[in-house]
N, CA, C, O and the ligand as a Tripos MOL2 file, in Angstrom:
@<TRIPOS>MOLECULE
protein
  245   243    62     0     0
PROTEIN
NO_CHARGES

@<TRIPOS>ATOM
      1 N          12.5130  -30.5880   25.0740 N.3       1 MET1
      2 CA         11.1870  -30.6950   24.4560 C.3       1 MET1
      3 C          10.6990  -29.3800   24.0210 C.2       1 MET1
      4 O          11.4150  -28.3790   24.0580 O.2       1 MET1
      5 N           9.4490  -29.3780   23.5970 N.am      2 GLY2
      6 CA          8.7830  -28.1820   23.1860 C.3       2 GLY2
      7 C           8.7280  -28.0270   21.6030 C.2       2 GLY2
      8 O           9.5250  -28.5600   20.8300 O.2       2 GLY2
      9 N           7.8130  -27.3280   21.2960 N.am      3 THR3
     10 CA          7.4500  -27.0750   19.8420 C.3       3 THR3
     11 C           8.0600  -25.9040   19.2970 C.2       3 THR3
     12 O           7.8060  -24.8200   19.8230 O.2       3 THR3
     13 N           8.8570  -25.9720   18.2790 N.am      4 TRP4
     14 CA          9.4060  -24.9310   17.6860 C.3       4 TRP4
     15 C           8.5160  -24.4670   16.4850 C.2       4 TRP4
     16 O           8.1640  -25.2740   15.6250 O.2       4 TRP4
     17 N           8.1640  -23.1560   16.4460 N.am      5 SER5
     18 CA          7.2770  -22.7850   15.2720 C.3       5 SER5
     19 C           8.0520  -22.5630   14.1080 C.2       5 SER5
     20 O           9.1770  -22.0710   14.1920 O.2       5 SER5
     21 N           7.4790  -22.9240   12.8990 N.am      6 THR6
     22 CA          8.0870  -22.7260   11.6150 C.3       6 THR6
     23 C           7.0460  -22.1070   10.7670 C.2       6 THR6
     24 O           5.8630  -22.0770   11.1050 O.2       6 THR6
     25 N           7.4880  -21.6240    9.6850 N.am      7 GLY7
     26 CA          6.5300  -20.9880    8.7280 C.3       7 GLY7
     27 C           7.2900  -20.3580    7.6370 C.2       7 GLY7
     28 O           8.5150  -20.4650    7.5790 O.2       7 GLY7
     29 N           6.5570  -19.6590    6.7120 N.am      8 THR8
     30 CA          7.1490  -18.9460    5.6120 C.3       8 THR8
     31 C           6.8360  -17.3930    5.8400 C.2       8 THR8
     32 O           5.8720  -16.9790    6.4840 O.2       8 THR8
     33 N           7.7450  -16.6430    5.2480 N.am      9 ASP9
     34 CA          7.5730  -15.1940    5.2190 C.3       9 ASP9
     35 C           7.9820  -14.7690    3.8500 C.2       9 ASP9
     36 O           8.7460  -15.4300    3.1460 O.2       9 ASP9
     37 N           7.4100  -13.5760    3.4860 N.am     10 GLU10
     38 CA          7.7600  -13.0210    2.1510 C.3      10 GLU10
     39 C           8.3800  -11.6310    2.3790 C.2      10 GLU10
     40 O           7.9660  -10.8610    3.2460 O.2      10 GLU10
     41 N           9.3940  -11.3630    1.5510 N.am     11 PHE11
     42 CA         10.1280  -10.1400    1.5900 C.3      11 PHE11
     43 C          10.3010   -9.6100    0.2580 C.2      11 PHE11
     44 O          10.4700  -10.3960   -0.6740 O.2      11 PHE11
     45 N          10.2760   -8.2200    0.0450 N.am     12 THR12
     46 CA         10.6050   -7.5810   -1.1970 C.3      12 THR12
     47 C          11.8910   -6.7840   -1.1540 C.2      12 THR12
     48 O          12.0760   -5.9590   -0.2600 O.2      12 THR12
     49 N          12.7110   -6.9950   -2.0250 N.am     13 CYS13
     50 CA         13.9780   -6.3010   -2.2360 C.3      13 CYS13
     51 C          13.7910   -4.8500   -2.8600 C.2      13 CYS13
     52 O          12.8200   -4.6230   -3.5820 O.2      13 CYS13
     53 N          14.6560   -3.9520   -2.5940 N.am     14 LYS14
     54 CA         14.5560   -2.5870   -3.0880 C.3      14 LYS14
     55 C          14.3520   -2.6150   -4.6800 C.2      14 LYS14
     56 O          13.6510   -1.7850   -5.2590 O.2      14 LYS14
     57 N          15.0120   -3.6190   -5.3060 N.am     15 CYS15
     58 CA         15.0080   -3.7500   -6.8440 C.3      15 CYS15
     59 C          13.6900   -4.3710   -7.2070 C.2      15 CYS15
     60 O          13.4450   -4.5090   -8.4060 O.2      15 CYS15
     61 N          12.8940   -4.7260   -6.3960 N.am     16 GLY16
     62 CA         11.5750   -5.3240   -6.7350 C.3      16 GLY16
     63 C          11.5790   -6.8670   -6.6750 C.2      16 GLY16
     64 O          10.5200   -7.4850   -6.7840 O.2      16 GLY16
     65 N          12.7030   -7.4650   -6.5120 N.am     17 ALA17
     66 CA         12.6320   -8.9440   -6.4740 C.3      17 ALA17
     67 C          11.8530   -9.4700   -5.1230 C.2      17 ALA17
     68 O          12.0470   -8.9570   -4.0210 O.2      17 ALA17
     69 N          11.0530  -10.4340   -5.3280 N.am     18 ARG18
     70 CA         10.3480  -10.9250   -4.1460 C.3      18 ARG18
     71 C          10.8810  -12.3120   -3.7790 C.2      18 ARG18
     72 O          11.1320  -13.1750   -4.6190 O.2      18 ARG18
     73 N          11.0300  -12.4550   -2.4880 N.am     19 TYR19
     74 CA         11.6050  -13.6730   -1.8920 C.3      19 TYR19
     75 C          10.7250  -14.3300   -0.9510 C.2      19 TYR19
     76 O          10.0140  -13.6230   -0.2390 O.2      19 TYR19
     77 N          10.6760  -15.6490   -0.8490 N.am     20 LYS20
     78 CA         10.0460  -16.4030    0.0920 C.3      20 LYS20
     79 C          11.0670  -17.1190    0.9820 C.2      20 LYS20
     80 O          11.9770  -17.7800    0.4810 O.2      20 LYS20
     81 N          10.9090  -16.9800    2.3360 N.am     21 ALA21
     82 CA         11.8660  -17.6170    3.1490 C.3      21 ALA21
     83 C          11.2630  -18.4410    4.2660 C.2      21 ALA21
     84 O          10.2300  -18.0630    4.8190 O.2      21 ALA21
     85 N          11.8690  -19.5330    4.6030 N.am     22 HIS22
     86 CA         11.3010  -20.2760    5.6120 C.3      22 HIS22
     87 C          11.9240  -20.0170    6.9080 C.2      22 HIS22
     88 O          13.1500  -19.9030    6.9360 O.2      22 HIS22
     89 N          11.2420  -19.9070    7.9920 N.am     23 TYR23
     90 CA         11.8540  -19.6130    9.3280 C.3      23 TYR23
     91 C          11.5780  -20.6330   10.3070 C.2      23 TYR23
     92 O          10.6370  -21.4160   10.1820 O.2      23 TYR23
     93 N          12.4000  -20.6400   11.3030 N.am     24 LYS24
     94 CA         12.1850  -21.5850   12.3660 C.3      24 LYS24
     95 C          12.6980  -20.8860   13.6810 C.2      24 LYS24
     96 O          13.7920  -20.3230   13.7030 O.2      24 LYS24
     97 N          11.8760  -20.9430   14.7600 N.am     25 ASP25
     98 CA         12.1730  -20.4150   16.0010 C.3      25 ASP25
     99 C          13.0570  -21.3330   16.8110 C.2      25 ASP25
    100 O          12.5670  -22.3690   17.2580 O.2      25 ASP25
    101 N          14.3880  -21.0180   17.0450 N.am     26 PHE26
    102 CA         15.2680  -21.8180   17.8370 C.3      26 PHE26
    103 C          15.2490  -21.3880   19.2080 C.2      26 PHE26
    104 O          14.8510  -20.2650   19.5200 O.2      26 PHE26
    105 N          15.6800  -22.2710   20.0760 N.am     27 PRO27
    106 CA         15.9240  -21.8710   21.5190 C.3      27 PRO27
    107 C          17.0850  -21.0760   21.6890 C.2      27 PRO27
    108 O          17.2700  -20.4650   22.7420 O.2      27 PRO27
    109 N          17.9020  -21.0300   20.7200 N.am     28 GLU28
    110 CA         19.2190  -20.2190   20.8490 C.3      28 GLU28
    111 C          19.2020  -19.0540   19.9150 C.2      28 GLU28
    112 O          18.7910  -19.1570   18.7590 O.2      28 GLU28
    113 N          19.6670  -17.9140   20.4480 N.am     29 ARG29
    114 CA         19.7740  -16.7180   19.7760 C.3      29 ARG29
    115 C          20.8400  -16.7480   18.5890 C.2      29 ARG29
    116 O          21.9850  -17.1570   18.7840 O.2      29 ARG29
    117 N          20.4350  -16.3300   17.4510 N.am     30 ASP30
    118 CA         21.3120  -16.2530   16.2830 C.3      30 ASP30
    119 C          21.0000  -15.1250   15.4560 C.2      30 ASP30
    120 O          19.9430  -14.5060   15.5800 O.2      30 ASP30
    121 N          21.9000  -14.8310   14.6020 N.am     31 LYS31
    122 CA         21.7070  -13.6540   13.6460 C.3      31 LYS31
    123 C          22.1800  -13.9870   12.2440 C.2      31 LYS31
    124 O          22.9390  -14.9360   12.0470 O.2      31 LYS31
    125 N          21.7380  -13.2170   11.2830 N.am     32 GLY32
    126 CA         22.1520  -13.4520    9.8550 C.3      32 GLY32
    127 C          21.5720  -12.3840    8.9840 C.2      32 GLY32
    128 O          20.8280  -11.5110    9.4320 O.2      32 GLY32
    129 N          21.9010  -12.4670    7.8230 N.am     33 THR33
    130 CA         21.5050  -11.5370    6.7470 C.3      33 THR33
    131 C          21.2550  -12.3680    5.4780 C.2      33 THR33
    132 O          21.8140  -13.4330    5.2180 O.2      33 THR33
    133 N          20.3310  -11.7330    4.7180 N.am     34 PHE34
    134 CA         20.1650  -12.1900    3.3740 C.3      34 PHE34
    135 C          20.3060  -11.1810    2.3090 C.2      34 PHE34
    136 O          19.6430  -10.1460    2.3800 O.2      34 PHE34
    137 N          21.1240  -11.3980    1.3170 N.am     35 ASN35
    138 CA         21.3130  -10.3060    0.2520 C.3      35 ASN35
    139 C          20.7350  -10.9060   -1.0110 C.2      35 ASN35
    140 O          20.8190  -12.0880   -1.3440 O.2      35 ASN35
    141 N          20.1390   -9.9280   -1.6650 N.am     36 CYS36
    142 CA         19.4830  -10.2250   -2.9320 C.3      36 CYS36
    143 C          20.5170  -10.8030   -3.9770 C.2      36 CYS36
    144 O          21.6280  -10.3150   -4.1840 O.2      36 CYS36
    145 N          19.9860  -11.9240   -4.6110 N.am     37 THR37
    146 CA         20.9550  -12.5570   -5.6080 C.3      37 THR37
    147 C          21.0460  -11.7940   -6.9220 C.2      37 THR37
    148 O          21.9450  -12.0190   -7.7330 O.2      37 THR37
    149 N          20.1010  -10.8920   -7.1100 N.am     38 LEU38
    150 CA         20.0490  -10.1650   -8.4120 C.3      38 LEU38
    151 C          20.8160   -8.8270   -8.2110 C.2      38 LEU38
    152 O          21.6450   -8.4950   -9.0590 O.2      38 LEU38
    153 N          20.6040   -8.1320   -7.2470 N.am     39 CYS39
    154 CA         21.2560   -6.7620   -7.0410 C.3      39 CYS39
    155 C          22.3250   -6.6750   -5.9460 C.2      39 CYS39
    156 O          23.1410   -5.7530   -5.9360 O.2      39 CYS39
    157 N          22.3100   -7.6500   -5.0190 N.am     40 GLY40
    158 CA         23.3400   -7.6390   -3.9150 C.3      40 GLY40
    159 C          22.8770   -6.9470   -2.7990 C.2      40 GLY40
    160 O          23.5560   -7.0650   -1.7790 O.2      40 GLY40
    161 N          21.7520   -6.1660   -2.7490 N.am     41 GLU41
    162 CA         21.3150   -5.3280   -1.6600 C.3      41 GLU41
    163 C          20.8320   -6.3000   -0.5540 C.2      41 GLU41
    164 O          20.4030   -7.4280   -0.7970 O.2      41 GLU41
    165 N          20.9380   -5.7730    0.6530 N.am     42 GLU42
    166 CA         20.4580   -6.6070    1.8470 C.3      42 GLU42
    167 C          18.8520   -6.5620    1.7530 C.2      42 GLU42
    168 O          18.2230   -5.5080    1.6510 O.2      42 GLU42
    169 N          18.3200   -7.7320    1.7960 N.am     43 VAL43
    170 CA         16.9010   -7.9110    1.8070 C.3      43 VAL43
    171 C          16.4140   -7.9290    3.2080 C.2      43 VAL43
    172 O          15.4770   -7.2070    3.5510 O.2      43 VAL43
    173 N          17.0110   -8.7200    4.0200 N.am     44 HIS44
    174 CA         16.4920   -8.8180    5.3850 C.3      44 HIS44
    175 C          17.7180   -9.2420    6.3160 C.2      44 HIS44
    176 O          18.5780  -10.0240    5.9100 O.2      44 HIS44
    177 N          17.7430   -8.6770    7.5900 N.am     45 SER45
    178 CA         18.5620   -9.1820    8.6010 C.3      45 SER45
    179 C          17.8640   -9.5400    9.7430 C.2      45 SER45
    180 O          16.8290   -8.9480   10.0500 O.2      45 SER45
    181 N          18.3040  -10.4180   10.3850 N.am     46 TRP46
    182 CA         17.5850  -10.8490   11.6800 C.3      46 TRP46
    183 C          18.4940  -11.1090   12.8380 C.2      46 TRP46
    184 O          19.6590  -11.4570   12.6410 O.2      46 TRP46
    185 N          18.0290  -10.9610   13.9750 N.am     47 LYS47
    186 CA         18.8520  -11.1770   15.1760 C.3      47 LYS47
    187 C          17.7830  -11.6210   16.2530 C.2      47 LYS47
    188 O          16.7790  -10.9500   16.4920 O.2      47 LYS47
    189 N          18.1030  -12.8680   16.9090 N.am     48 GLY48
    190 CA         17.1720  -13.3960   17.9570 C.3      48 GLY48
    191 C          17.0050  -14.8440   17.6810 C.2      48 GLY48
    192 O          17.8570  -15.4970   17.0800 O.2      48 GLY48
    193 N          15.9010  -15.3280   18.1270 N.am     49 THR49
    194 CA         15.6450  -16.7430   18.1640 C.3      49 THR49
    195 C          15.0390  -17.2770   16.9130 C.2      49 THR49
    196 O          15.0220  -18.4860   16.6830 O.2      49 THR49
    197 N          14.5340  -16.3750   16.0910 N.am     50 ARG50
    198 CA         13.9220  -16.7220   14.7610 C.3      50 ARG50
    199 C          15.0140  -16.6660   13.6770 C.2      50 ARG50
    200 O          15.6270  -15.6260   13.4320 O.2      50 ARG50
    201 N          15.2450  -17.9130   12.9940 N.am     51 ASP51
    202 CA         16.2960  -18.1370   11.9520 C.3      51 ASP51
    203 C          15.6810  -18.2680   10.6290 C.2      51 ASP51
    204 O          14.6950  -18.9960   10.5070 O.2      51 ASP51
    205 N          16.1870  -17.6060    9.5790 N.am     52 TYR52
    206 CA         15.6210  -17.6990    8.3140 C.3      52 TYR52
    207 C          16.4960  -18.5800    7.3430 C.2      52 TYR52
    208 O          17.7230  -18.4860    7.3410 O.2      52 TYR52
    209 N          15.8780  -19.3500    6.6050 N.am     53 MET53
    210 CA         16.6970  -20.1020    5.6570 C.3      53 MET53
    211 C          15.8170  -20.4720    4.4170 C.2      53 MET53
    212 O          14.6400  -20.1210    4.3220 O.2      53 MET53
    213 N          16.4500  -21.1770    3.5160 N.am     54 LYS54
    214 CA         15.8120  -21.6520    2.2830 C.3      54 LYS54
    215 C          15.1880  -20.4690    1.6380 C.2      54 LYS54
    216 O          13.9630  -20.4530    1.5140 O.2      54 LYS54
    217 N          15.8830  -19.5130    1.2310 N.am     55 TRP55
    218 CA         15.3700  -18.3180    0.3980 C.3      55 TRP55
    219 C          15.1130  -18.6670   -0.9080 C.2      55 TRP55
    220 O          15.9630  -19.2990   -1.5370 O.2      55 TRP55
    221 N          14.0280  -18.3380   -1.4270 N.am     56 GLU56
    222 CA         13.5830  -18.6340   -2.7900 C.3      56 GLU56
    223 C          13.0840  -17.4400   -3.4200 C.2      56 GLU56
    224 O          12.2140  -16.7580   -2.8780 O.2      56 GLU56
    225 N          13.6680  -17.1040   -4.7140 N.am     57 LEU57
    226 CA         13.3150  -16.0920   -5.5220 C.3      57 LEU57
    227 C          11.9170  -16.4160   -6.1160 C.2      57 LEU57
    228 O          11.7410  -17.4110   -6.8180 O.2      57 LEU57
    229 N          10.9820  -15.5830   -5.8240 N.am     58 MET58
    230 CA          9.6430  -15.6780   -6.4550 C.3      58 MET58
    231 C           9.6070  -15.1350   -7.8020 C.2      58 MET58
    232 O           9.5630  -13.9100   -7.9080 O.2      58 MET58
    233 N           9.6190  -15.8380   -8.8210 N.am     59 VAL59
    234 CA          9.5100  -15.4190  -10.2370 C.3      59 VAL59
    235 C           8.2770  -14.9680  -10.5600 C.2      59 VAL59
    236 O           7.3420  -15.7600  -10.4430 O.2      59 VAL59
    237 N           8.0400  -13.6960  -11.0020 N.am     60 PRO60
    238 CA          6.7150  -13.2500  -11.4220 C.3      60 PRO60
    239 C           6.2950  -13.8570  -12.6790 C.2      60 PRO60
    240 O           7.1090  -14.0550  -13.5800 O.2      60 PRO60
    241 N           4.9410  -14.1920  -12.7920 N.am     61 GLU61
    242 CA          4.4140  -14.9000  -13.9190 C.3      61 GLU61
    243 C           4.4950  -13.9850  -15.0970 C.2      61 GLU61
    244 O           4.0990  -14.3620  -16.2000 O.2      61 GLU61
    245 ZN         17.5260   -6.7440   -5.2600 Zn       62 ZN62
@<TRIPOS>BOND
     1     1     2 1
     2     2     3 1
     3     3     4 2
     4     3     5 am
     5     5     6 1
     6     6     7 1
     7     7     8 2
     8     7     9 am
     9     9    10 1
    10    10    11 1
    11    11    12 2
    12    11    13 am
    13    13    14 1
    14    14    15 1
    15    15    16 2
    16    15    17 am
    17    17    18 1
    18    18    19 1
    19    19    20 2
    20    19    21 am
    21    21    22 1
    22    22    23 1
    23    23    24 2
    24    23    25 am
    25    25    26 1
    26    26    27 1
    27    27    28 2
    28    27    29 am
    29    29    30 1
    30    30    31 1
    31    31    32 2
    32    31    33 am
    33    33    34 1
    34    34    35 1
    35    35    36 2
    36    35    37 am
    37    37    38 1
    38    38    39 1
    39    39    40 2
    40    39    41 am
    41    41    42 1
    42    42    43 1
    43    43    44 2
    44    43    45 am
    45    45    46 1
    46    46    47 1
    47    47    48 2
    48    47    49 am
    49    49    50 1
    50    50    51 1
    51    51    52 2
    52    51    53 am
    53    53    54 1
    54    54    55 1
    55    55    56 2
    56    55    57 am
    57    57    58 1
    58    58    59 1
    59    59    60 2
    60    59    61 am
    61    61    62 1
    62    62    63 1
    63    63    64 2
    64    63    65 am
    65    65    66 1
    66    66    67 1
    67    67    68 2
    68    67    69 am
    69    69    70 1
    70    70    71 1
    71    71    72 2
    72    71    73 am
    73    73    74 1
    74    74    75 1
    75    75    76 2
    76    75    77 am
    77    77    78 1
    78    78    79 1
    79    79    80 2
    80    79    81 am
    81    81    82 1
    82    82    83 1
    83    83    84 2
    84    83    85 am
    85    85    86 1
    86    86    87 1
    87    87    88 2
    88    87    89 am
    89    89    90 1
    90    90    91 1
    91    91    92 2
    92    91    93 am
    93    93    94 1
    94    94    95 1
    95    95    96 2
    96    95    97 am
    97    97    98 1
    98    98    99 1
    99    99   100 2
   100    99   101 am
   101   101   102 1
   102   102   103 1
   103   103   104 2
   104   103   105 am
   105   105   106 1
   106   106   107 1
   107   107   108 2
   108   107   109 am
   109   109   110 1
   110   110   111 1
   111   111   112 2
   112   111   113 am
   113   113   114 1
   114   114   115 1
   115   115   116 2
   116   115   117 am
   117   117   118 1
   118   118   119 1
   119   119   120 2
   120   119   121 am
   121   121   122 1
   122   122   123 1
   123   123   124 2
   124   123   125 am
   125   125   126 1
   126   126   127 1
   127   127   128 2
   128   127   129 am
   129   129   130 1
   130   130   131 1
   131   131   132 2
   132   131   133 am
   133   133   134 1
   134   134   135 1
   135   135   136 2
   136   135   137 am
   137   137   138 1
   138   138   139 1
   139   139   140 2
   140   139   141 am
   141   141   142 1
   142   142   143 1
   143   143   144 2
   144   143   145 am
   145   145   146 1
   146   146   147 1
   147   147   148 2
   148   147   149 am
   149   149   150 1
   150   150   151 1
   151   151   152 2
   152   151   153 am
   153   153   154 1
   154   154   155 1
   155   155   156 2
   156   155   157 am
   157   157   158 1
   158   158   159 1
   159   159   160 2
   160   159   161 am
   161   161   162 1
   162   162   163 1
   163   163   164 2
   164   163   165 am
   165   165   166 1
   166   166   167 1
   167   167   168 2
   168   167   169 am
   169   169   170 1
   170   170   171 1
   171   171   172 2
   172   171   173 am
   173   173   174 1
   174   174   175 1
   175   175   176 2
   176   175   177 am
   177   177   178 1
   178   178   179 1
   179   179   180 2
   180   179   181 am
   181   181   182 1
   182   182   183 1
   183   183   184 2
   184   183   185 am
   185   185   186 1
   186   186   187 1
   187   187   188 2
   188   187   189 am
   189   189   190 1
   190   190   191 1
   191   191   192 2
   192   191   193 am
   193   193   194 1
   194   194   195 1
   195   195   196 2
   196   195   197 am
   197   197   198 1
   198   198   199 1
   199   199   200 2
   200   199   201 am
   201   201   202 1
   202   202   203 1
   203   203   204 2
   204   203   205 am
   205   205   206 1
   206   206   207 1
   207   207   208 2
   208   207   209 am
   209   209   210 1
   210   210   211 1
   211   211   212 2
   212   211   213 am
   213   213   214 1
   214   214   215 1
   215   215   216 2
   216   215   217 am
   217   217   218 1
   218   218   219 1
   219   219   220 2
   220   219   221 am
   221   221   222 1
   222   222   223 1
   223   223   224 2
   224   223   225 am
   225   225   226 1
   226   226   227 1
   227   227   228 2
   228   227   229 am
   229   229   230 1
   230   230   231 1
   231   231   232 2
   232   231   233 am
   233   233   234 1
   234   234   235 1
   235   235   236 2
   236   235   237 am
   237   237   238 1
   238   238   239 1
   239   239   240 2
   240   239   241 am
   241   241   242 1
   242   242   243 1
   243   243   244 2
@<TRIPOS>SUBSTRUCTURE
     1 MET1         2 RESIDUE 1 A MET
     2 GLY2         6 RESIDUE 1 A GLY
     3 THR3        10 RESIDUE 1 A THR
     4 TRP4        14 RESIDUE 1 A TRP
     5 SER5        18 RESIDUE 1 A SER
     6 THR6        22 RESIDUE 1 A THR
     7 GLY7        26 RESIDUE 1 A GLY
     8 THR8        30 RESIDUE 1 A THR
     9 ASP9        34 RESIDUE 1 A ASP
    10 GLU10       38 RESIDUE 1 A GLU
    11 PHE11       42 RESIDUE 1 A PHE
    12 THR12       46 RESIDUE 1 A THR
    13 CYS13       50 RESIDUE 1 A CYS
    14 LYS14       54 RESIDUE 1 A LYS
    15 CYS15       58 RESIDUE 1 A CYS
    16 GLY16       62 RESIDUE 1 A GLY
    17 ALA17       66 RESIDUE 1 A ALA
    18 ARG18       70 RESIDUE 1 A ARG
    19 TYR19       74 RESIDUE 1 A TYR
    20 LYS20       78 RESIDUE 1 A LYS
    21 ALA21       82 RESIDUE 1 A ALA
    22 HIS22       86 RESIDUE 1 A HIS
    23 TYR23       90 RESIDUE 1 A TYR
    24 LYS24       94 RESIDUE 1 A LYS
    25 ASP25       98 RESIDUE 1 A ASP
    26 PHE26      102 RESIDUE 1 A PHE
    27 PRO27      106 RESIDUE 1 A PRO
    28 GLU28      110 RESIDUE 1 A GLU
    29 ARG29      114 RESIDUE 1 A ARG
    30 ASP30      118 RESIDUE 1 A ASP
    31 LYS31      122 RESIDUE 1 A LYS
    32 GLY32      126 RESIDUE 1 A GLY
    33 THR33      130 RESIDUE 1 A THR
    34 PHE34      134 RESIDUE 1 A PHE
    35 ASN35      138 RESIDUE 1 A ASN
    36 CYS36      142 RESIDUE 1 A CYS
    37 THR37      146 RESIDUE 1 A THR
    38 LEU38      150 RESIDUE 1 A LEU
    39 CYS39      154 RESIDUE 1 A CYS
    40 GLY40      158 RESIDUE 1 A GLY
    41 GLU41      162 RESIDUE 1 A GLU
    42 GLU42      166 RESIDUE 1 A GLU
    43 VAL43      170 RESIDUE 1 A VAL
    44 HIS44      174 RESIDUE 1 A HIS
    45 SER45      178 RESIDUE 1 A SER
    46 TRP46      182 RESIDUE 1 A TRP
    47 LYS47      186 RESIDUE 1 A LYS
    48 GLY48      190 RESIDUE 1 A GLY
    49 THR49      194 RESIDUE 1 A THR
    50 ARG50      198 RESIDUE 1 A ARG
    51 ASP51      202 RESIDUE 1 A ASP
    52 TYR52      206 RESIDUE 1 A TYR
    53 MET53      210 RESIDUE 1 A MET
    54 LYS54      214 RESIDUE 1 A LYS
    55 TRP55      218 RESIDUE 1 A TRP
    56 GLU56      222 RESIDUE 1 A GLU
    57 LEU57      226 RESIDUE 1 A LEU
    58 MET58      230 RESIDUE 1 A MET
    59 VAL59      234 RESIDUE 1 A VAL
    60 PRO60      238 RESIDUE 1 A PRO
    61 GLU61      242 RESIDUE 1 A GLU
    62 ZN62       245 GROUP 0 **** ****
């Protein structure tokens, strides 16, 4: 039982690309990384109980 918190977070790559990611706090520790789909640089890495998923590129208007 228990409530897992979820939400969204925003990250900016070195190349200027902006991403929105959904996160969820899991009871188990996990780790991962996300690399920019445009330049290949690492945008964010995480380790712990918060897992990120559903990365979306935020296209500037
Ligand atoms: Zn990039």
